[in-house]
N, C-alpha and C positions, 0 to 999 in steps of 0.2 A: 881453558885459560884464555882470557881476552885482555887486550890492551884497552883500558877504559880510563879516561880522565887522568892519565899520567901514572897509572899503576896497573899491575897485573891482577885481574879479578877472576876468581873461580866461580863458575856457575854450573849447576846441573840442569839438564833439560830432559824432560820425560814426556812421551806421548806426542800426538799430532792434533792440530786443530787450532782454534783461537787461543792466543797466548794469555796465560794467567801468571802473574809475577808475585812471588811470595817474599816478603821482607821480614827478616827476623829481628830480634832485639837483644838486649843484654840478659845474660852473658852467653848467648847462643851462637850457633852457626846455622847453615841451611838445614842441618839435620833435625832441628826442632819441628820441621814440617813433615817428618817421616810418616805421620799418620794421615796426612792430607794428599801427598803427591800422587800415590797410586790411585786413590779414589777419584781425584780430579782428572787424571790421565785416562782412567777407565771410562769416565763420562764424556770423553772426546775433546779434552783440552790439551794444549801444549803447555806444560808446567815448567816454569823457570824458577829456580831457587838458588840465588847467589849467596856466597859468603860476603857480607858487607866489609868494607875496608877495616883492616885490623883483626879480622876474625878468620878462623879456618885456614884455608889455603890461599886466601887473598892477601896481598902484601899489606904490611903494617908500617906506615910511615912513623917516624920517631917523634915528631913534634906535636905538642898539644893542639895547636891550631890547624893541624892537618885533619881534624875531625869536626870542623864546624858544619852546621847544617847546610850551608851553601855548598860545601864540597860533597857532603853525603847525598844531597839532592842531585848534584851534577853527576855523581857516579851512576845513579840510576838512569838518568836521561842518556848518559854516555853508553850505558849497557844496551838500552833500547836501540840507540843509533847503531851500535856495533852489530847488533843482530838484525838490523833493518826492520824493526817492529814499529810501525807508526802509532799504534794505540793498543792499550793493554787493560785487562781487568786486573786490578791491583788489590793485594791483600797484605796488611802489615800488622805486626804485633809489637807492643812496647816501643822501643826506638824505631822499629820498622813502621809502626803506626804513625809516629810523629813525622818521619820522612814522607810517608804516604800522604798525610794531610798537606804537607808542603807542596808536593807534586800536584795533588788534586786542586789545590787553591791557586798555585802560581803557574802551572803548566797543564791546564785542564784539557787541552787538545790532545794530550797523550794518554788520557785515562777515560775508559768507557764507564766504569763504575768502580767504587772503592769500598773495601771492607776493612774496618779497623777493629782489632782485638785489644781490649783493655784501655787504650789511650784515646780519650776524646779529643775534640778540636782544641788546639792550643789555647785559644781564648777562653773556652769553657773550663779548662783546667785552671787557668789563672784566676778565674772569677768564681771558683767553686766553694770558696769560703774557708774559714779557719781550719776546720777539721781536715779538709783536703791538704792544706799546707802542712799540718802536723803529720799527716800520713807520709809526707815526702821528706821529712827531716833527715832521713838516711842519706839523702843526696849530699848533705853537708859533710858527711863522713867520707863519701866517695871522692870528693874533690881534693882531699888532703894528700899531696904527693908523698909516696912512701908509706905513710901511715895506713892508708886504705889497703895498699897491697899487702902489707904485713898482717893487718887484721883479717883479711879474707883468706890468707894462706894458713893462718894460725890453727893449731889443733887439727891438722889434716883437713883443712878447708871446712872447719866446723860451721861457720856462718853460712857459707854457700849451701851446705847440706840442709839448712833450715828453710831455704827458699822453696823447696819443691816436695811434693808428695808423690811424684812419678818415680817408680822403681828404676834405679840405674841412671837417672838423669844427672845426679850430682857427680857420678863418676865420669860421665861424658864431659861435664864442665871442667872438672879437675884435669882431665887429660888435655883438653884443648887450651885451657888457660895456663897450663904449666910450661908451655913452650916459651922461649925467651921473648920478652916484650909484649906478649899477647894480653896479659892481665892489664898492664898499663894502657895498652891501646884501647881495651874495652872501657876502662875508666875515663879515658880521655874524651869519650862522648859526653860525659857529664862536665868535665873540666872546661871543654871548649865552648859549651853552650849554656852555662849556668845562668846567664842573664838574658838569654834570647830564646830559650826553648818554649816558653809559655807566655807570649806577649798578651797584654790585655786587648790590643787591637790587632786583628789579623784578618786577611781577606776571607770573604765568604766562599763557599765551595759550590760550584755550579754543576756537579755531576752527582748522580744518585749515590748515597752512602748508607751502609749498614754498620751499626756499632754493636759489637758483642761484649758484654761485661759479665764477669763471674763474681758470684756473691762471696767468695772467700779470698778475694784479692785484697791484701793488706795495704797496698800502696795507692790504689786508685779507687775512689768511691763511685757510687752509682750516679750521683748528681752530675759529675763532670762528663759522663757519657750521655745521659739524658739531655742535658742542656746543649749538647752539640747540635741538636736540631735547629737551634736559633741561627746557626752559621751555615746551614746547608739549604740551597735554593731549589734543588731538584728532587727533594724527598729524602727524609732521614728515617731509617727503620732501626728501632732499638730492640735488642733481644737480651734478656737476662738469662744467664746460664747458672743453674743452681748446683751447689755442691761441687764446685770446681775452683781450683786455685788460680793464681795469675797466669799460669801456663795452660789455659783452657784448651788449646789445640791438642794437648796431650792428655789431660785428665778428664776431658769431656769431649773426646774426639768424635764420637758418633753423632752427638747433637750438633757440634760445630760443623761437621762435614755435611749434614743434612741441610743446615741453614746456608752454607756456602753454595751448594748445588742449586738450591731454590733461588737465591738472590742473583747469582751470576748470570742467569738467563739462558736463553737458547744458545747452544754452541754454534749454531748456524748463522747467528746474527753477525753482521759485518763488524770488523775492528780496524 
């Protein structure tokens, strides 16, 4: 447990070597990376997997605007500062990917290279066309206070169970989100950032990036990830993961892990 950016943050650390930071998304905790942590540590990395604000054992502030991207980004920089890590290999999924893009674009001196799972560059998502916007209409439901919470809990969390094909994952979500205030905190990521998550104009990224996209992702299409290449100046590598849902780090972990190890580079390189 660390004091970071005005809150108590829980982070797991595994292994020794150059640091790799894993950022989860909705509705997960650090545990969503359970199939990556051991593999990366065995390859010679120091693997950091925090619970982002509002999730897991990290504190959950009560206000909607405690979850703006500015604060989420500041949490991660504060975490690196607290651990005295000047530069990191960064991996993010879903909201963790959006936070990762922010850090890679706005604080590039803290990132050696960046891997994003599912979420393309914010401007690429914004400009990905009508079909992409239709894919994301569920967000309009998530931002409705009270209604979204009721809908997600209904029928023993029926809707949440439809999100994943990974055995046991829905029970993990149910357990973690049933704690007081936790479901609302998770939904506040959407409520606090509805108008600012995917701007049409956003800084280009000057560090190498790899984007992993799964072909059974219902929310995010292939175009938004492929078009991210237009916003990366130091090389963008696109990888399509077949027969995997949105949580590809779980449902296609062997393929994902191989790509991560290939892209992260020599563990002996300076950070």
